[in-house]
C-alpha positions as CSV (number, residue, x, y, z in Angstrom):
1,M,22.8,25.3,-6.6
2,D,25.7,23.4,-4.0
3,S,29.0,25.4,-6.3
4,A,26.9,28.8,-5.3
5,E,27.4,27.7,-2.2
6,T,31.1,26.4,-2.2
7,Q,32.4,29.2,-4.5
8,G,30.1,31.5,-4.5
9,V,26.7,33.4,-6.5
10,G,29.1,35.0,-9.3
11,P,30.9,31.6,-10.2
12,A,27.6,29.8,-10.5
13,R,26.4,32.3,-12.3
14,Q,29.1,31.9,-14.6
15,F,28.6,28.0,-15.0
16,C,25.0,28.5,-16.4
17,N,26.2,31.2,-18.7
18,E,28.4,28.9,-20.1
19,N,26.0,25.3,-20.2
20,C,22.7,27.3,-21.4
21,L,20.9,26.7,-18.0
22,S,18.7,29.3,-16.6
23,W,20.2,30.2,-12.9
24,T,16.4,31.7,-12.1
25,V,15.1,28.7,-13.4
26,L,16.9,26.8,-11.2
27,E,16.3,28.5,-8.4
28,T,13.2,27.7,-8.4
29,A,13.2,25.0,-9.2
30,E,15.6,24.5,-5.3
31,G,12.6,26.7,-4.1
32,V,10.4,23.8,-5.0
33,A,12.4,21.6,-4.2
34,R,12.5,22.7,-0.2
35,Q,9.1,23.6,-0.2
36,Y,8.2,19.6,-0.7
37,R,11.1,18.6,1.8
38,D,9.1,20.6,4.4
39,A,5.6,19.0,3.3
40,L,7.3,15.9,3.4
41,R,8.2,16.5,6.5
42,G,5.0,18.1,8.4
43,L,2.6,15.3,6.5
44,G,5.0,12.9,9.1
45,F,6.1,11.2,5.8
46,A,10.2,11.9,6.5
47,S,12.3,12.8,9.0
48,P,15.1,15.6,9.6
49,E,17.5,12.7,9.2
50,T,16.2,10.9,6.4
51,L,15.8,14.5,4.6
52,S,19.0,15.6,4.8
53,D,20.2,11.7,2.9
54,A,19.7,12.3,-0.8
55,D,20.8,8.5,-1.7
56,Q,17.9,7.8,1.0
57,L,15.6,10.3,-0.9
58,D,16.0,8.7,-4.6
59,E,15.5,5.5,-3.2
60,H,12.4,4.5,-5.8
61,S,14.1,7.2,-8.3
62,Q,14.9,4.3,-10.7
63,K,11.4,2.8,-10.2
64,A,9.4,3.7,-13.6
65,K,5.9,2.0,-12.4
66,V,6.3,3.9,-9.0
67,V,7.4,7.8,-10.5
68,Q,4.5,6.8,-12.9
69,G,2.2,6.5,-9.8
70,L,3.2,9.4,-8.5
71,L,3.2,11.9,-12.1
72,C,-0.1,10.5,-12.5
73,A,-1.3,11.3,-8.5
74,A,0.4,14.8,-8.9
75,L,-1.0,15.9,-12.4
76,Y,-5.3,13.9,-12.5
77,P,-7.2,15.1,-13.7
78,N,-5.8,15.9,-16.7
79,V,-6.3,12.5,-18.1
80,L,-6.1,12.0,-21.8
81,S,-7.2,8.6,-23.9
82,A,-5.2,7.4,-26.2
83,K,-7.6,5.3,-29.4
84,L,-5.8,4.0,-32.0
85,P,-7.4,3.0,-35.0
86,K,-8.5,-0.7,-36.4
87,Q,-5.7,-3.0,-36.6
88,R,-4.1,-4.3,-39.6
89,F,-1.8,-6.9,-39.8
90,T,0.7,-8.1,-42.8
91,E,2.0,-11.9,-43.5
92,T,5.1,-13.1,-43.0
93,A,6.7,-16.5,-43.9
94,H,5.7,-17.6,-40.3
95,G,2.2,-15.8,-40.8
96,A,0.0,-12.6,-40.3
97,V,2.1,-9.8,-37.9
98,P,0.1,-6.5,-36.1
99,L,1.5,-3.3,-37.2
100,D,2.1,-0.3,-35.4
101,P,-0.1,2.1,-36.6
102,K,1.5,5.5,-37.8
103,P,1.5,8.3,-34.6
104,S,-0.8,10.5,-36.9
105,E,-3.2,7.6,-36.6
106,I,-3.8,7.8,-33.0
107,K,-6.6,9.8,-32.1
108,Y,-6.4,12.3,-28.7
109,F,-10.1,13.7,-26.4
110,D,-9.9,15.0,-23.2
111,S,-12.4,14.8,-20.4
112,D,-12.8,18.1,-20.2
113,R,-14.0,19.1,-23.4
114,R,-16.8,16.8,-23.5
115,G,-15.4,14.6,-26.1
116,G,-13.1,17.4,-28.1
117,R,-10.2,16.1,-29.7
118,V,-6.8,17.3,-28.2
119,F,-3.6,16.9,-30.1
120,I,0.0,15.8,-29.4
121,H,2.6,19.0,-29.6
122,P,5.3,18.4,-32.4
123,S,8.0,19.7,-29.5
124,S,6.9,17.0,-27.5
125,V,8.2,13.4,-27.2
126,N,5.7,11.8,-27.0
127,F,4.4,13.2,-31.0
128,K,6.5,10.1,-32.6
129,R,4.8,7.9,-30.8
130,A,3.7,5.1,-32.5
131,S,1.6,2.5,-29.2
132,Y,1.8,2.6,-25.8
133,R,1.2,0.0,-22.7
134,S,-2.2,2.2,-21.4
135,P,-4.3,4.1,-23.2
136,W,-4.5,6.7,-21.1
137,L,-1.7,9.8,-20.4
138,V,-1.3,12.6,-17.7
139,Y,-0.4,16.2,-18.9
140,L,1.2,18.7,-17.4
141,A,-1.1,21.3,-19.7
142,K,-2.0,22.4,-23.0
143,M,-2.4,25.0,-24.9
144,E,-5.1,26.2,-27.6
145,T,-3.4,28.1,-30.8
146,Q,-5.1,27.0,-34.2
147,R,-4.8,23.4,-32.4
148,V,-5.5,22.5,-28.4
149,Y,-1.7,21.0,-27.6
150,V,-0.6,18.7,-25.3
151,F,3.3,19.3,-24.2
152,D,4.5,17.4,-21.7
153,S,2.1,13.5,-21.3
154,T,3.4,10.0,-19.3
155,I,1.4,6.8,-19.4
156,A,-1.1,6.6,-17.1
157,S,-1.4,2.6,-15.9
158,P,-5.1,1.3,-14.9
159,Y,-4.3,0.9,-11.2
160,A,-2.1,4.2,-11.1
161,L,-5.5,5.9,-12.1
162,L,-7.6,3.7,-9.9
163,L,-5.6,4.2,-6.6
164,F,-4.7,7.8,-7.3
165,G,-7.1,9.6,-9.6
166,G,-10.9,10.7,-9.1
167,E,-13.7,8.9,-7.4
168,V,-13.8,5.1,-8.1
169,N,-17.0,3.4,-9.1
170,V,-18.5,-0.1,-9.9
171,E,-20.9,-1.0,-12.8
172,Y,-21.7,-4.5,-11.6
173,D,-24.2,-5.0,-14.0
174,K,-21.8,-4.0,-17.1
175,G,-18.5,-5.6,-15.4
176,L,-16.9,-2.0,-15.0
177,V,-14.9,-0.3,-12.4
178,S,-14.6,3.4,-13.4
179,V,-12.4,6.8,-12.6
180,D,-14.8,9.8,-12.2
181,R,-17.4,7.8,-14.5
182,W,-15.8,8.1,-17.5
183,I,-11.8,6.0,-17.4
184,K,-13.5,3.1,-17.6
185,F,-11.8,-0.7,-17.3
186,E,-13.9,-3.9,-17.2
187,A,-13.2,-5.7,-14.6
188,P,-14.7,-9.0,-12.3
189,G,-16.7,-7.8,-9.6
190,Q,-14.9,-9.4,-7.1
191,I,-12.0,-7.5,-8.5
192,A,-13.6,-4.1,-9.3
193,V,-14.8,-4.8,-4.9
194,L,-11.4,-5.6,-3.8
195,V,-10.2,-2.6,-6.2
196,R,-12.5,0.2,-4.3
197,E,-11.8,-1.6,-0.5
198,L,-8.1,-0.3,-1.2
199,R,-8.7,3.3,-2.4
200,S,-10.7,3.8,0.2
201,R,-8.3,2.3,2.9
202,L,-5.3,3.9,1.0
203,D,-7.4,7.7,1.1
204,K,-7.3,6.9,5.1
205,L,-3.9,7.1,5.6
């Protein structure tokens, strides 16, 4: 879009055509980015000086956990649970070694389908994924054809869900802390209460 400002719309459109880019999509993305900057300024998160400094705006863009936390906050309650099969092992000269499951063996479930399964679309980068650091994922959209497919998805860490997800509840007798009573994590009562209080303070910011 910068070339459109310096060289005019014609050369910019030609560049898009030559590089298999959509001028309309780029215009839409630029408009969304502009609205986002205006929202940040309106909420007091950024000053006009900050918004004009691209390097400062991108300060945390390479920090995967920060980006994943933002995606969790933006996409919640679009959450999947990934259920892995029973762990298998193979014998080696140094003892038993755990094997990753096959991607087709991982089952995904969506909260709003009453336990119904959903499937990662074959075009998704996660379609061939055989393991996850967290059994929870957030996604952008799903579509039902022969099956219910999820396209864009990414890992959601427990703390991202607890801090940016739905209502946090503590079940002292079971040693659990949950988000909207279906995303559950094991936690001692003291830790669970601290997480709930941290979430409460975060919500007041």
